[in-house]
LOKOL-851419 format. One record per residue (C-alpha): chain; y, x, z. Coordinates in Angstrom, 1 decimal, m for minus. Example, Ala and Ser with C-alpha at 12.3 -4.5 7.8 and 13.67 -1.06 7.14 Angstrom:
residues 2
+-------+--------+--------+--------+
! kette !     py !     px !     pz !
+-------+--------+--------+--------+
!     A !   m4.5 !   12.3 !    7.8 !
!     A !   m1.1 !   13.7 !    7.1 !
+-------+--------+--------+--------+
end
This chain:
residues 429
+-------+--------+--------+--------+
! kette !     py !     px !     pz !
+-------+--------+--------+--------+
!     A !   m7.7 !  m27.7 !    5.1 !
!     A !   m4.7 !  m30.0 !    4.5 !
!     A !   m1.1 !  m29.5 !    3.3 !
!     A !    0.0 !  m30.0 !    6.9 !
!     A !   m1.5 !  m26.5 !    7.7 !
!     A !    0.6 !  m24.9 !    5.0 !
!     A !    4.1 !  m23.5 !    5.5 !
!     A !    6.6 !  m25.8 !    3.7 !
!     A !    9.8 !  m25.0 !    2.0 !
!     A !   13.1 !  m25.9 !    3.8 !
!     A !   15.7 !  m25.0 !    1.3 !
!     A !   17.3 !  m27.6 !   m1.0 !
!     A !   17.0 !  m26.9 !   m4.8 !
!     A !   13.8 !  m25.8 !   m6.5 !
!     A !   11.5 !  m24.1 !   m3.9 !
!     A !    8.4 !  m22.6 !   m5.4 !
!     A !    4.8 !  m22.6 !   m4.1 !
!     A !    3.4 !  m19.1 !   m4.6 !
!     A !   m0.2 !  m18.1 !   m4.3 !
!     A !   m0.8 !  m14.3 !   m3.7 !
!     A !   m4.3 !  m13.0 !   m4.2 !
!     A !   m4.7 !   m9.7 !   m2.2 !
!     A !   m8.2 !   m8.9 !   m0.9 !
!     A !   m6.9 !   m6.6 !    1.8 !
!     A !   m3.6 !   m8.3 !    2.8 !
!     A !   m2.8 !   m8.4 !    6.6 !
!     A !    0.0 !   m9.7 !    8.8 !
!     A !    2.3 !   m7.2 !   10.4 !
!     A !    0.6 !   m7.7 !   13.7 !
!     A !   m2.4 !   m5.7 !   12.4 !
!     A !   m2.8 !   m2.2 !   11.2 !
!     A !   m2.9 !   m2.2 !    7.4 !
!     A !   m1.2 !   m3.4 !    4.3 !
!     A !    1.5 !   m5.9 !    5.2 !
!     A !    3.6 !   m5.9 !    2.0 !
!     A !    2.7 !   m9.5 !    1.1 !
!     A !    3.3 !  m10.8 !    4.6 !
!     A !    6.8 !   m9.2 !    4.6 !
!     A !    7.6 !  m10.6 !    1.1 !
!     A !    6.1 !  m14.0 !    2.0 !
!     A !    8.0 !  m14.3 !    5.2 !
!     A !   11.3 !  m13.5 !    3.4 !
!     A !   10.5 !  m16.0 !    0.6 !
!     A !    9.6 !  m18.6 !    3.2 !
!     A !   13.0 !  m18.1 !    4.9 !
!     A !   14.6 !  m18.8 !    1.6 !
!     A !   12.7 !  m22.1 !    1.2 !
!     A !    9.6 !  m21.2 !   m0.7 !
!     A !    5.9 !  m21.9 !    0.2 !
!     A !    3.8 !  m18.8 !    0.2 !
!     A !    0.0 !  m18.6 !    0.6 !
!     A !   m1.7 !  m15.2 !    0.9 !
!     A !   m5.4 !  m15.3 !    0.0 !
!     A !   m7.3 !  m12.5 !    1.7 !
!     A !  m10.7 !  m11.4 !    2.9 !
!     A !  m11.8 !  m12.2 !    6.5 !
!     A !  m12.6 !   m8.4 !    6.8 !
!     A !  m10.0 !   m5.8 !    7.1 !
!     A !  m10.2 !   m2.6 !    5.0 !
!     A !  m10.1 !   m0.7 !    8.3 !
!     A !  m12.7 !   m2.9 !   10.0 !
!     A !  m15.1 !   m4.1 !    7.3 !
!     A !  m17.9 !   m4.9 !    9.8 !
!     A !  m15.9 !   m7.4 !   11.7 !
!     A !  m15.1 !  m10.9 !   10.5 !
!     A !  m12.1 !  m12.9 !   11.9 !
!     A !  m14.0 !  m16.1 !   11.2 !
!     A !  m16.2 !  m17.9 !   13.6 !
!     A !  m19.9 !  m18.4 !   12.9 !
!     A !  m20.3 !  m21.1 !   10.3 !
!     A !  m16.7 !  m20.9 !    9.0 !
!     A !  m16.3 !  m20.1 !    5.4 !
!     A !  m12.5 !  m20.1 !    5.3 !
!     A !   m9.5 !  m20.6 !    7.6 !
!     A !   m5.8 !  m21.1 !    7.2 !
!     A !   m3.5 !  m19.4 !    9.7 !
!     A !    0.3 !  m19.4 !    9.8 !
!     A !    2.0 !  m16.1 !   10.4 !
!     A !    5.8 !  m16.4 !   10.5 !
!     A !    5.9 !  m19.2 !    7.9 !
!     A !    3.4 !  m17.5 !    5.6 !
!     A !    0.0 !  m19.2 !    5.2 !
!     A !   m2.9 !  m16.7 !    5.3 !
!     A !   m6.2 !  m18.1 !    3.9 !
!     A !   m9.0 !  m16.0 !    5.2 !
!     A !  m12.1 !  m16.2 !    3.0 !
!     A !  m15.5 !  m15.1 !    4.2 !
!     A !  m17.0 !  m12.0 !    2.5 !
!     A !  m20.0 !   m9.9 !    3.3 !
!     A !  m19.8 !   m6.9 !    5.6 !
!     A !  m20.0 !   m3.3 !    4.4 !
!     A !  m19.9 !    0.1 !    6.2 !
!     A !  m18.7 !    2.5 !    3.5 !
!     A !  m18.0 !    2.8 !   m0.2 !
!     A !  m21.1 !    1.9 !   m2.2 !
!     A !  m23.1 !   m1.1 !   m3.2 !
!     A !  m22.3 !   m3.1 !   m0.2 !
!     A !  m18.5 !   m2.7 !   m0.7 !
!     A !  m18.9 !   m3.6 !   m4.4 !
!     A !  m20.7 !   m6.8 !   m3.3 !
!     A !  m17.9 !   m7.5 !   m0.9 !
!     A !  m15.4 !   m7.3 !   m3.8 !
!     A !  m17.4 !   m9.5 !   m6.0 !
!     A !  m17.9 !  m12.0 !   m3.2 !
!     A !  m14.1 !  m12.2 !   m2.7 !
!     A !  m13.5 !  m12.7 !   m6.5 !
!     A !  m16.2 !  m15.4 !   m6.7 !
!     A !  m15.1 !  m17.4 !   m3.7 !
!     A !  m11.4 !  m17.3 !   m4.5 !
!     A !  m11.7 !  m17.5 !   m8.3 !
!     A !  m14.5 !  m20.0 !   m8.8 !
!     A !  m15.7 !  m21.3 !   m5.4 !
!     A !  m14.2 !  m24.0 !   m3.2 !
!     A !  m12.5 !  m21.8 !   m0.7 !
!     A !   m9.1 !  m22.8 !   m2.0 !
!     A !   m9.7 !  m26.6 !   m1.8 !
!     A !   m6.9 !  m28.3 !    0.1 !
!     A !   m4.1 !  m25.7 !   m0.6 !
!     A !   m0.9 !  m27.1 !   m2.2 !
!     A !   m0.8 !  m26.7 !   m5.9 !
!     A !    1.0 !  m23.5 !   m6.9 !
!     A !    3.9 !  m23.1 !   m9.2 !
!     A !    3.0 !  m19.5 !   m9.9 !
!     A !    0.1 !  m17.2 !   m9.0 !
!     A !    0.3 !  m13.5 !   m8.3 !
!     A !   m2.8 !  m11.4 !   m8.5 !
!     A !   m2.7 !   m8.0 !   m6.8 !
!     A !   m5.1 !   m5.2 !   m7.8 !
!     A !   m6.2 !   m3.2 !   m4.9 !
!     A !   m9.3 !   m3.8 !   m7.1 !
!     A !   m9.4 !   m5.5 !  m10.5 !
!     A !  m11.7 !   m8.3 !   m9.4 !
!     A !   m9.1 !   m9.8 !   m7.1 !
!     A !   m6.6 !  m10.0 !   m9.9 !
!     A !   m9.2 !  m11.4 !  m12.2 !
!     A !   m9.8 !  m14.2 !   m9.7 !
!     A !   m6.1 !  m15.0 !   m9.7 !
!     A !   m6.0 !  m15.1 !  m13.5 !
!     A !   m9.0 !  m17.5 !  m13.5 !
!     A !   m7.2 !  m19.8 !  m11.0 !
!     A !   m3.9 !  m19.6 !  m13.0 !
!     A !   m5.8 !  m20.7 !  m16.2 !
!     A !   m7.5 !  m23.5 !  m14.4 !
!     A !   m4.2 !  m24.7 !  m12.9 !
!     A !   m2.3 !  m24.0 !  m16.1 !
!     A !    0.2 !  m22.0 !  m14.1 !
!     A !    1.9 !  m18.7 !  m15.0 !
!     A !    0.1 !  m15.5 !  m13.9 !
!     A !    1.9 !  m12.5 !  m12.5 !
!     A !   m0.1 !   m9.2 !  m12.2 !
!     A !    0.8 !   m6.8 !   m9.4 !
!     A !   m0.6 !   m3.3 !  m10.1 !
!     A !   m1.1 !   m1.4 !   m6.9 !
!     A !   m3.6 !    1.1 !   m8.5 !
!     A !   m4.3 !    1.9 !  m12.1 !
!     A !   m7.9 !    0.9 !  m12.6 !
!     A !   m9.9 !    2.5 !  m13.9 !
!     A !   m7.6 !    5.5 !  m14.3 !
!     A !   m7.7 !    6.2 !  m10.6 !
!     A !  m11.5 !    6.3 !  m10.6 !
!     A !  m11.4 !    8.8 !  m13.5 !
!     A !   m8.6 !   11.0 !  m12.1 !
!     A !   m9.1 !   10.8 !   m8.4 !
!     A !  m12.9 !   10.2 !   m7.9 !
!     A !  m14.0 !   12.2 !  m11.0 !
!     A !  m16.0 !    9.3 !  m12.5 !
!     A !  m16.9 !    9.7 !  m16.2 !
!     A !  m15.0 !    7.7 !  m18.8 !
!     A !  m18.3 !    6.4 !  m20.1 !
!     A !  m19.5 !    5.2 !  m16.7 !
!     A !  m20.5 !    1.5 !  m16.8 !
!     A !  m18.0 !    0.7 !  m14.0 !
!     A !  m15.2 !    2.4 !  m15.9 !
!     A !  m16.0 !    0.6 !  m19.1 !
!     A !  m16.1 !   m2.7 !  m17.2 !
!     A !  m12.8 !   m2.1 !  m15.4 !
!     A !  m11.2 !   m1.0 !  m18.7 !
!     A !  m12.1 !   m4.3 !  m20.3 !
!     A !  m10.7 !   m6.2 !  m17.2 !
!     A !   m7.5 !   m4.1 !  m17.2 !
!     A !   m6.8 !   m4.8 !  m20.8 !
!     A !   m7.4 !   m8.6 !  m20.3 !
!     A !   m5.1 !   m8.7 !  m17.3 !
!     A !   m2.3 !   m6.9 !  m19.0 !
!     A !   m2.5 !   m9.1 !  m22.1 !
!     A !   m2.7 !  m12.4 !  m20.1 !
!     A !    0.0 !  m11.7 !  m17.5 !
!     A !    3.4 !  m13.4 !  m17.9 !
!     A !    4.9 !  m10.4 !  m16.1 !
!     A !    3.4 !   m7.2 !  m14.8 !
!     A !    4.7 !   m5.7 !  m11.5 !
!     A !    3.6 !   m2.2 !  m11.0 !
!     A !    4.4 !   m0.3 !   m7.8 !
!     A !    4.6 !    3.0 !   m9.8 !
!     A !    7.9 !    3.6 !  m11.6 !
!     A !    6.2 !    5.4 !  m14.6 !
!     A !    3.4 !    2.9 !  m15.3 !
!     A !    5.1 !    1.0 !  m18.1 !
!     A !    4.0 !    3.3 !  m21.0 !
!     A !    0.4 !    3.3 !  m19.7 !
!     A !    0.4 !   m0.5 !  m19.5 !
!     A !    1.8 !   m1.0 !  m23.0 !
!     A !   m0.8 !    1.5 !  m24.4 !
!     A !   m3.7 !   m0.2 !  m22.7 !
!     A !   m2.5 !   m3.7 !  m23.6 !
!     A !   m1.8 !   m2.7 !  m27.2 !
!     A !    1.5 !   m4.5 !  m27.1 !
!     A !    4.9 !   m4.5 !  m25.4 !
!     A !    4.7 !   m6.2 !  m22.0 !
!     A !    7.2 !   m7.6 !  m19.6 !
!     A !    7.1 !   m4.9 !  m16.8 !
!     A !    9.2 !   m5.0 !  m13.7 !
!     A !    8.6 !   m2.2 !  m11.2 !
!     A !    8.8 !   m3.3 !   m7.6 !
!     A !    8.0 !   m0.5 !   m5.3 !
!     A !    7.0 !   m0.7 !   m1.6 !
!     A !    9.8 !   m1.1 !    0.9 !
!     A !   10.6 !   m1.2 !    4.6 !
!     A !   10.8 !   m4.3 !    6.8 !
!     A !   14.2 !   m3.8 !    8.3 !
!     A !   13.5 !   m6.6 !   10.8 !
!     A !   11.0 !   m4.3 !   12.5 !
!     A !   13.0 !   m1.1 !   12.2 !
!     A !   14.6 !    0.1 !   15.4 !
!     A !   17.9 !    1.9 !   15.6 !
!     A !   17.9 !    5.5 !   14.5 !
!     A !   16.9 !    8.0 !   17.2 !
!     A !   17.5 !   11.7 !   17.1 !
!     A !   14.5 !   14.0 !   16.4 !
!     A !   12.9 !   14.8 !   19.8 !
!     A !   13.0 !   18.4 !   21.0 !
!     A !    9.4 !   18.6 !   21.9 !
!     A !    7.8 !   21.6 !   23.4 !
!     A !    5.3 !   21.7 !   20.5 !
!     A !    6.6 !   20.9 !   17.0 !
!     A !    4.8 !   17.7 !   16.1 !
!     A !    3.7 !   16.9 !   12.5 !
!     A !    2.3 !   13.4 !   11.9 !
!     A !    0.4 !   11.7 !    9.1 !
!     A !    0.1 !    7.9 !    9.6 !
!     A !   m1.9 !    6.1 !    7.0 !
!     A !   m5.3 !    5.6 !    5.3 !
!     A !   m7.9 !    8.3 !    5.7 !
!     A !   m9.5 !    8.0 !    2.2 !
!     A !  m10.7 !   10.2 !   m0.6 !
!     A !   m7.3 !    9.9 !   m2.5 !
!     A !   m5.4 !   11.0 !    0.6 !
!     A !   m6.9 !   14.5 !    0.5 !
!     A !   m6.6 !   15.2 !    4.2 !
!     A !   m8.9 !   18.2 !    4.1 !
!     A !   m5.9 !   20.2 !    3.1 !
!     A !   m4.3 !   19.4 !    6.5 !
!     A !   m7.3 !   20.8 !    8.3 !
!     A !   m7.3 !   23.9 !    6.1 !
!     A !   m3.6 !   24.4 !    6.7 !
!     A !   m4.1 !   24.0 !   10.5 !
!     A !   m6.7 !   26.7 !   10.4 !
!     A !   m4.2 !   29.1 !    8.6 !
!     A !   m1.6 !   28.3 !   11.3 !
!     A !   m4.0 !   28.8 !   14.1 !
!     A !   m5.1 !   32.2 !   12.7 !
!     A !   m1.4 !   33.1 !   13.0 !
!     A !   m1.3 !   32.2 !   16.7 !
!     A !    0.5 !   28.8 !   16.2 !
!     A !   m2.1 !   26.6 !   18.0 !
!     A !    0.1 !   26.2 !   21.0 !
!     A !    3.4 !   25.8 !   19.1 !
!     A !    2.4 !   23.2 !   16.4 !
!     A !    0.7 !   19.9 !   16.9 !
!     A !   m0.7 !   17.8 !   14.0 !
!     A !   m1.4 !   14.1 !   14.7 !
!     A !   m3.5 !   12.1 !   12.1 !
!     A !   m3.0 !    8.4 !   12.8 !
!     A !   m5.0 !    5.8 !   10.9 !
!     A !   m8.4 !    4.7 !    9.8 !
!     A !  m10.5 !    4.9 !    6.6 !
!     A !  m13.8 !    5.9 !    5.1 !
!     A !  m13.2 !    9.7 !    5.4 !
!     A !  m12.1 !    9.7 !    9.1 !
!     A !  m15.5 !   10.3 !   10.7 !
!     A !  m16.2 !   13.2 !    8.3 !
!     A !  m12.7 !   14.7 !    8.9 !
!     A !  m13.2 !   14.5 !   12.7 !
!     A !  m16.6 !   16.2 !   12.5 !
!     A !  m15.2 !   18.9 !   10.2 !
!     A !  m12.3 !   19.5 !   12.6 !
!     A !  m14.8 !   20.0 !   15.4 !
!     A !  m16.8 !   22.4 !   13.4 !
!     A !  m13.7 !   24.4 !   12.6 !
!     A !  m12.8 !   24.3 !   16.3 !
!     A !   m9.2 !   23.3 !   15.6 !
!     A !   m7.0 !   23.0 !   18.6 !
!     A !   m3.9 !   21.7 !   17.0 !
!     A !   m5.3 !   18.6 !   15.2 !
!     A !   m5.6 !   15.2 !   16.9 !
!     A !   m7.0 !   12.0 !   15.5 !
!     A !   m5.6 !    8.6 !   16.6 !
!     A !   m6.3 !    5.0 !   15.9 !
!     A !   m4.3 !    3.0 !   13.4 !
!     A !   m1.2 !    1.2 !   14.7 !
!     A !   m0.1 !   m2.4 !   13.8 !
!     A !    2.9 !   m2.5 !   11.5 !
!     A !    5.1 !   m4.2 !   14.1 !
!     A !    4.4 !   m1.2 !   16.5 !
!     A !    4.3 !    1.6 !   14.0 !
!     A !    7.9 !    2.7 !   14.2 !
!     A !    7.6 !    3.5 !   17.9 !
!     A !    4.7 !    5.8 !   17.2 !
!     A !    6.4 !    7.4 !   14.2 !
!     A !    9.5 !    8.2 !   16.3 !
!     A !    7.3 !   10.6 !   18.4 !
!     A !    7.1 !   13.0 !   15.4 !
!     A !    9.4 !   15.9 !   14.5 !
!     A !    8.3 !   15.8 !   10.8 !
!     A !    5.8 !   13.9 !    8.6 !
!     A !    3.2 !   14.9 !    6.1 !
!     A !    3.1 !   12.9 !    2.8 !
!     A !    0.0 !   14.1 !    0.9 !
!     A !   m2.3 !   13.0 !   m1.8 !
!     A !   m5.1 !   14.8 !   m3.7 !
!     A !   m4.0 !   16.6 !   m6.8 !
!     A !   m4.6 !   14.1 !   m9.6 !
!     A !   m3.3 !   13.4 !  m13.1 !
!     A !   m2.9 !    9.6 !  m12.2 !
!     A !    0.1 !   10.4 !  m10.1 !
!     A !    2.1 !   11.3 !  m13.1 !
!     A !    2.9 !    7.6 !  m13.3 !
!     A !    4.5 !    7.7 !   m9.8 !
!     A !    3.6 !    6.6 !   m6.3 !
!     A !    4.8 !    3.9 !   m3.9 !
!     A !    3.0 !    4.3 !   m0.6 !
!     A !    4.2 !    2.2 !    2.3 !
!     A !    4.0 !    5.1 !    4.7 !
!     A !    6.5 !    7.3 !    2.8 !
!     A !    9.2 !    4.7 !    3.1 !
!     A !    8.4 !    4.2 !    6.8 !
!     A !    8.6 !    7.9 !    7.3 !
!     A !   12.1 !    8.0 !    5.8 !
!     A !   13.2 !    4.9 !    7.6 !
!     A !   12.4 !    6.2 !   11.0 !
!     A !   14.6 !    9.2 !   10.4 !
!     A !   12.4 !   12.3 !   10.2 !
!     A !   12.1 !   15.0 !    7.5 !
!     A !    9.0 !   14.9 !    5.3 !
!     A !    6.8 !   17.6 !    3.7 !
!     A !    5.8 !   16.1 !    0.4 !
!     A !    2.7 !   17.4 !   m1.3 !
!     A !    2.0 !   15.1 !   m4.3 !
!     A !    1.8 !   16.1 !   m8.0 !
!     A !    4.3 !   13.6 !   m9.4 !
!     A !    7.6 !   13.7 !  m11.2 !
!     A !    8.8 !   10.7 !   m9.1 !
!     A !    9.7 !   12.5 !   m5.9 !
!     A !   11.9 !   10.5 !   m3.4 !
!     A !   12.0 !   13.5 !   m1.0 !
!     A !   13.5 !   15.8 !   m3.6 !
!     A !   15.8 !   13.0 !   m4.8 !
!     A !   17.2 !   12.3 !   m1.3 !
!     A !   17.0 !   15.9 !   m0.1 !
!     A !   15.0 !   14.7 !    2.9 !
!     A !   12.4 !   17.4 !    3.3 !
!     A !   10.3 !   20.1 !    1.6 !
!     A !    8.1 !   19.7 !   m1.5 !
!     A !    4.9 !   21.7 !   m1.9 !
!     A !    2.1 !   21.8 !   m4.5 !
!     A !   m0.6 !   19.3 !   m3.9 !
!     A !   m4.0 !   20.3 !   m2.4 !
!     A !   m2.7 !   23.8 !   m1.5 !
!     A !   m3.4 !   24.6 !    2.2 !
!     A !   m1.5 !   28.0 !    2.0 !
!     A !    1.6 !   26.3 !    0.6 !
!     A !    1.3 !   23.5 !    3.2 !
!     A !    0.9 !   25.9 !    6.1 !
!     A !    4.0 !   27.9 !    4.9 !
!     A !    6.0 !   24.7 !    4.6 !
!     A !    5.1 !   23.6 !    8.1 !
!     A !    6.2 !   27.0 !    9.4 !
!     A !    9.4 !   26.7 !    7.4 !
!     A !   10.1 !   23.1 !    8.7 !
!     A !    9.4 !   24.1 !   12.3 !
!     A !   11.9 !   27.0 !   11.9 !
!     A !   14.7 !   25.0 !   10.3 !
!     A !   17.9 !   24.7 !   12.4 !
!     A !   17.7 !   21.4 !   14.3 !
!     A !   21.1 !   20.3 !   12.9 !
!     A !   19.9 !   20.8 !    9.3 !
!     A !   16.6 !   19.1 !   10.1 !
!     A !   18.5 !   16.1 !   11.5 !
!     A !   20.7 !   16.1 !    8.3 !
!     A !   17.5 !   15.9 !    6.2 !
!     A !   16.3 !   12.9 !    8.3 !
!     A !   19.6 !   11.1 !    8.0 !
!     A !   19.7 !   11.5 !    4.3 !
!     A !   16.2 !   10.1 !    4.0 !
!     A !   17.0 !    7.1 !    6.2 !
!     A !   20.1 !    6.3 !    4.2 !
!     A !   18.2 !    6.6 !    1.0 !
!     A !   15.4 !    4.2 !    1.9 !
!     A !   17.7 !    1.6 !    3.5 !
!     A !   19.9 !    1.6 !    0.3 !
!     A !   17.0 !    1.5 !   m2.2 !
!     A !   13.9 !    0.1 !   m0.5 !
!     A !   14.5 !   m2.8 !    1.9 !
!     A !   12.1 !   m5.8 !    1.8 !
!     A !   15.1 !   m8.1 !    1.2 !
!     A !   15.8 !   m6.4 !   m2.1 !
!     A !   12.1 !   m6.3 !   m3.0 !
!     A !   11.7 !  m10.0 !   m2.2 !
!     A !   14.7 !  m10.9 !   m4.3 !
!     A !   13.1 !   m9.1 !   m7.3 !
!     A !    9.8 !  m10.9 !   m6.7 !
!     A !   11.6 !  m14.3 !   m6.3 !
!     A !   13.4 !  m13.6 !   m9.6 !
!     A !   10.1 !  m12.7 !  m11.4 !
!     A !    8.5 !  m15.8 !  m10.1 !
!     A !   11.4 !  m18.1 !  m11.1 !
!     A !   11.5 !  m16.6 !  m14.7 !
!     A !    7.7 !  m17.0 !  m15.0 !
!     A !    7.9 !  m20.7 !  m14.0 !
!     A !   10.8 !  m21.3 !  m16.4 !
!     A !    9.0 !  m19.5 !  m19.2 !
!     A !   11.6 !  m16.7 !  m19.5 !
!     A !   11.1 !  m13.0 !  m19.1 !
!     A !   13.4 !  m10.0 !  m18.8 !
!     A !   12.3 !   m8.7 !  m22.2 !
!     A !    9.2 !   m7.3 !  m23.7 !
!     A !    9.6 !   m3.9 !  m22.1 !
!     A !   10.3 !   m2.2 !  m18.8 !
!     A !   12.8 !   m2.9 !  m16.0 !
+-------+--------+--------+--------+
end
């Protein structure tokens, strides 16, 4: 790899070279997390160099490598953003093989030679879909003597304890706790996606930290013009996102069973769009329950997702009932739902509720199939004009508060302050 393969800055002044470590990052042309592609593309347009360092295996397709036989790494340009794909071992499900995949990514990016040939960074961002990825970024930042910014996507190991029910004394939890404390204490700035994470971070770090919340946003360059809610023959609810343990999609199947018992199978349609480790089990359970109203569909690339979302009458935004969500949430799909202009049924136990704030839907208790079924009946029965008003309020809210341009400005500011040695303050912004 040479510098000629890396996107170069074009703006006069002081462009930055930013490395972003995210194991599962993807371009918008693929189905999955495209946050860093969208940020990187915007920063590149403003004259910065951005390199996203990711695994060759997608979270949704962990058995398939994008690298040719014999390749250990490859740089590809996507809209001015350089993606460095690093070879990692295959895995089929959560377990030892996936853990080995995480460690391989961390070793190859943090210690190995996979990054040889990249332009030297001015600042390094480590994202924590798992803590080993952020630890690899910290290791590189130390070696390069560059500032380290930590992006907190999930609170490890609190998510393991609260969502997966793992014991606080489990060796993995103890290991992740030690890594979490180290990352918090070493980061120049911490960027959580959850608006209430600041107190948790300060408590774990044992000191005041520079914390700047930057939630997920919508890529307005991909967003089509608003369209009215379709008047379908069957009222269509849609969930579009990961099918994992934390998503708690069993409640949808249970709610569908309640609705079908009430004779609603021919009046309500539920489309579950996406991939994930729980999908095969959910499909099998739906078959065993003989559900007629539930359909499973493949994931959709980000650049195509809004056309699919526009086919819905309303969306389901659900997560398992878990104490960890007291710190807030920031799922991409919620902001995409609002941006496309459809009302949302929100079933997450968190005090940070954009649906209630924007009056863009109905809120229900998490993991409660009876409440969810009742809310679905209520939504389907709302006057179409009021349902459209909910949708319009949600779209206006997300465009005002969650565009990728505003998100990217905040990331640019955080990076510039880190390079200059300044910070907002020892606290939360």
